[in-house]
N, C-alpha and C positions, 0 to 999 in steps of 0.2 A: 504494500500500500504506500509505503514511503516513496518508492521509486515511481509509482504512478502519480503520486502527488507532485513530485518534481517535474514530471512531464507536463502535467496540467499547469503548473505555475511558471514554467519556463526556466531558463538559465538563471543562476544566481538567486535561488530561493533560500530562505533561512528557516530555522526551527519553528518559530511561531506560526507563520503562514502555512507551513507544511502540516503542522499539527491541526490547524483550523480546517484545512482542506480535507484531511482524512476524517475529521469529526463531521464536517458538513456532508460528505459523501456517504459516510457509514451510519450516521445517526448516533454514534457513540463518542463519549468523551475520550480524548487521547492525552495521556500524560506527556508533557514536554520532554521529560527525562527519557522516556522510552523512545521517542523520536530521535533524540540525540544519540542514544545507545545504538539504535539501528543504523543511523548515519555513520557512526564510527566503524561499525562492522562492515558496512558497504564500502567505506573508504579503504579499509584494510584489504578488501577483496578487489580493489581498483574498479569498482562499479560506479562510484561517484568520486568527484574531486572537490576540494574545498578551497576557498580563498577568503582572506580577511579583508573586509571593507574598511573604509575610513571611519574614524570615530565620529559619532553624531552627538550634538548637544542634547537632544531629547533623551538620550540614553545615558546621560551623565558622562559622556566622553568614551563610552565603551564601543568598540567596533563589533559589527555583526560578522558571523562566520557564514558565508554563502556556499551553497552546494549546487552542483550540476552533475547530470549523468555523463558517463564516459561512453564511448562507442561500445565497449564491452557491456556496459550497463544496459544500453538500449537492446543489444542482442539478447541478453538474458531475459529482459521483459518480453520480447517477442517470442522467444522459445517457451517461456512459461505460459504465455497466452495460448500458443498453439497446443501445448500439452494439455492444458485445462480444457480447451475446446474438444480435443480428441476424447478425453476421459468423460466429458459431460454427455457426449452423443450416446444415445441408446439407453440412458438411465431413465426408465419409465417412471420411477417414483418422483424424480425431479421434474419430469415433463408434465405431470398431471396434478401434483400436489403443491400447495403453497407451503413454504418453509418459514 
């Protein structure tokens, strides 16, 4: 979900909007700490990269850490979507029942 939120938000998104996008799309609250933990793991796997922005007065001089997907990250999202689509096909229970 973090990677999909990054795609929706475009390059250079940071934690708060990512968390809000996931919450808006899923209908569930998302802890900011869990978003940053996921971003750290994704960065370790080179699926996202980060950069530090300029300090802003409204944040008390603190700089934001921005994230964007790498080419490898986009490839993983596409592969995952294709796999989920293949697995979804033919599941009668999901085709006829609301979950």
